Structure formats: C-alpha cells, structure tokens
C-alpha positions, -999 to +999 in steps of 0.1 A: +000+000+000+014+034-010+001+065+007-005+097-013+022+122-004+010+152+017+023+187+008+055+196+025+042+230+034+007+239+046-010+269+029-025+296+052-050+324+046-034+344+074-009+337+101-020+307+122-051+301+101-049+271+077-063+274+042-092+249+038-082+217+020-091+217-017-126+204-023-126+169-039-148+139-039-130+127-008-131+159+013-160+164+037-188+184+020-214+209+032-250+200+025-284+216+022-318+199+017-356+204+011-366+217+046-403+218+037-403+181+029-385+172+062-411+193+081-439+173+065-426+139+074-450+116+093-432+099+121-459+077+136-444+044+127-413+051+149-428+075+174-416+056+205-381+049+190-377+086+181-388+097+215-363+073+231-335+086+209-345+121+217-343+113+255-308+101+250-298+133+232-315+154+260-295+136+286-263+151+272-240+125+288-209+142+274-216+178+285-186+178+308-164+155+287-149+178+262-127+198+286-090+200+279-069+186+308-033+191+317-022+165+292-027+192+265-003+216+282+029+198+272+048+203+240+040+182+209+072+191+190+080+154+190+053+149+164+071+162+134+078+157+097+054+136+077+037+124+109+029+160+119+015+168+084-006+136+084-020+144+118-029+179+109-047+166+078-066+141+100-076+169+124-087+192+096-109+166+079-124+156+112-131+192+122-146+200+088-168+169+089-182+177+124-187+214+114-206+204+083-230+183+104-234+213+128-244+237+100-269+212+085-285+203+118-286+240+129-304+250+098-328+221+100-336+230+136-342+267+126-364+259+096-385+232+115-391+253+146-429+258+150-436+233+122-422+200+136-412+207+172-399+172+179-376+172+149-366+208+156-355+199+191-336+168+179-317+187+153-309+214+178-294+188+201-275+171+173-261+205+163-250+211+199-229+179+198-214+185+164-204+221+174-188+208+206-168+182+186-157+207+159-146+232+185-126+206+204-108+194+173-100+230+162-084+236+196-063+205+190-051+219+157-040+250+176-015+228+195+003+224+161+003+262+154-028+262+131-065+263+133-095+266+109-115+298+105-150+282+108-168+314+098-147+316+066-156+279+059-193+288+064-191+315+038-167+301+012-175+264+011-197+250-017-230+236-004-244+205-021-281+198-023-293+164-011-329+153-010-340+145+026-340+107+018-303+109+008-295+130+039-311+103+061-291+075+044-258+093+044-260+109+078-270+075+094-240+059+077-216+087+085-225+086+122-222+048+124-190+046+105-177+074+127-186+053+158-165+024+145-136+045+134-133+061+168-140+030+190-116+008+170-088+033+173-095+039+210-094+001+217-062-002+197-045+026+216-058+014+250-039-019+243-009-001+228-003+031+249+031+036+234+014+046+201-009+071+218+010+102+205-016+128+214-042+132+243-071+137+219-073+100+214-082+095+251-115+112+244-126+088+217-145+063+238-171+088+250-169+107+218-180+077+197-210+073+219-223+107+206-218+093+171-237+062+181-267+081+196-268+103+165-270+072+143-297+057+165-318+088+159-314+086+122-321+049+122-355+057+139-361+085+113-352+061+085-375+034+097-404+059+101-404+063+063-415+031+047-402+043+013-367+042+027-367+005+035-399-013+022-396-008-015-374-023-042-360+011-049-349+015-012-329-018-015-310-003-044-304+030-026-293+012+006-266-007-014-256+024-033-250+045-002-232+017+016-210+013-015-202+050-018-194+054+019-172+023+019-153+033-012-148+068+001-135+054+034-112+030+017-097+057-006-092+081+024-076+055+046-052+043+019-044+080+010-035+086+046-017+054+055+011+075+071-013+087+097-025+052+107+011+039+107+020+067+131-004+054+157+005+018+151-024+007+130-023-014+099-044+008+075-056-022+054-068-042+084-083-010+100-103-004+069-116-040+068-126-038+104-144-005+101-163-015+069-173-049+082-186-036+115-204-007+098-221-030+073-232-053+102-246-023+121-264-010+090-282-044+087-304-032+117-317-003+097-314-010+059-334-035+040-302-049+023-265-046+030-234-056+010-218-090+013-185-081+029-176-118+031-175-121-007-139-131-015-136-103-040-152-075-019-122-060-003-099-066-033-123-045-054-123-017-028-085-018-028-084-017-066-104+015-063-078+029-039-049+019-062-066+037-091-072+067-070-034+069-062-028+069-099-053+097-104-036+118-076-002+113-092-015+124-126-032+155-110+001+164-093+021+160-125+031+187-149+014+175-181-010+198-199-047+196-188-058+177-220-031+151-215-040+147-178-076+142-188-067+114-212-044+098-186-071+099-160-099+082-180-086+046-178-082+049-140-116+065-136-130+036-156-113+011-132-130+027-102-164+028-119-161-008-130-150-021-096-179-002-079-203-016-104-191-051-097-195-047-060-230-032-065-241-061-086-228-087-061-256-107-044-265-086-013-275-097+021-313-095+028-313-077+061-351-077+065-352-115+062-323-120+086-340-097+112-372-117+109-353-150+114-336-135+145-369-123+159 
C-alpha cells in the first residue's frame, strides 16, 4: 500500500489560520436539503423509538467530557515531519466533517421550529454535539500552530443539495462509520499506549457514543419512512449509499496510510474492520446490505484505492490539462467498473435476517 504524499508546506490564509483543504470527492462536504419536505414527514411508525433517541440526546451525557486537561499543556514538537502533516490533515478533515454536520442540523432546527417541534429539538441537540466536537478538534489543531476559520468555511464552502432521503441514508451511515472509526482506534491505543501520541485519542471512547446516539436517531427516522426500507428502490439506494461510503472510506484510509502507521495501526486491516462492523450495524436499519464476506469484496475496494493513487499522481504532474484528462480516463473507468461489480454482487437480505432472529 502506497500513501498519497502530503504537501511539504501547509497553505495559510493568514498567520495561524490554515487554508481549507481543496474540495474533492473525498473531502467532507457541506449540505443543504428540502426543509419543507422534512417538516412534512410523518413519524408515527417510529414515534416511541424517536422519543427514546430524543431522550438520549437530551441527557447530554458528554456535556462535561470535552474539557482539555493538563495533558494538553505539554509540547508536541516530537510529532514532526510527515507524521505532523498527516496528523494535521486528520484533524482538519475531522473538524470540517463535524462542522458540516453542525451547519446542516442547525439550519434544519431553525427551519423546522414551529412546524415539527420534535424534529426541531432533535436537530438542535445534534447541532450542539457537532459544534462541541468541531470546536474541540479545532483547539487540538492550535496545538500544532494552526486552526481553521470556521466562519470563513461557512461563507466560502460550496453547499451540495441532497434530497431528505439521501440525507437520512448518508448521515446515518456517517455517524455509524464514525462510531466504528473512533472506537476501534480507541481500543487499539488502549492496548498499545506507546502509540498514543496525542491526548485527543483519550476522548474517543465517550466521543464515539455521541456518534452512536446520532446514528440511532437517524435509524428511527429512516424506519419511520417506509419508502426508505420497504420498496425495491430502497434496496438499491441502501446498497448504493453503503458502497459510496465504503469506497470513500477505503480511498481516504489508503491515501493517509502514514497517519495510521504513526499510531501503530495497519491501515488495510483497520479499513476492513471499520467496513465490516459498519455493514453489520447497517443491517439493523437498511433492507439490504453488502456481502463483505464475498472473496472479491475488499480486493475490489483496494483496486479503487490503487486507481485513486494513480489519479492523484497524474493530477500532481506537470502534463497539460488535456493530457492529464486522457491519462485519468482509464483509472476512472477502473473505479467505476469495480464499484459496479460490488454493487451487482448478491446482497444480504437484512429484512429476512432480522425476521429470522426475531
């Protein structure tokens, strides 16, 4: 596995403020949606589950958790070179992702107030958690002499429109995959404290529980809409969003192998563990999930990652734009083909499996 090289110098928009990472398919995006359609959702099918998830959010178990302790007062100059750049990149992407969720949930809460009080309250509480996460990570970046201007991000970032159905699928998956990313790294570092290079990791166990609670709320929201799990179209959408999330995760992990190596993780195995656990969790909400036990499943994901490394190398080259375009096309075709092959693999019928368990 070859990691995509990080830039040797980090661009700033002013002293101490890092320029946002260039927007690509792999960078966290900012979203907007059809707020009227969300306000008109009928939630009766999952009223008890939504209320239970809302009670968990109201409890705010982590309200005193995100407080920097004395561990942050020491110098982190020992984290240098490629490891430092990889770690800053990890912090920036994490902060941007959390802040993206905050902006979407905050706007949903504002637009739904007075129209759908229960959802407005839930999105307000979700926004609270995401703002807390983003702020905590941004303070961590400051330990390395940089931070993000979140107001600048709000104004300058491109906003992508997603229909509410897509938002529910993608946010559910992003919260659940976030849970597994955090908890697996925490468990690894708990067993291997010599690799715990920065105190932020000590917060991951409670942090991931926020992600889990958010996912549980979106699971209840998803199951309240029969069109999202009880139709043949929903089966295709479930597989599609699982596929795109898993491909994105694989490409990102392989791009940033240096970071995972710096904390003693095998990037390939970490990716397998995160994807398998997320897929298993999604089977509790989605009508179908992908067959991660298929012998070709992970080799196809890794073929996408290899093709993405070729695309990055071409993009960073000095060839004319037209030449780069022609050079990229075969590797784009590889990614599309491998994704299509995974999508067309026989899926796992989660509805039938849940019925058998019951």
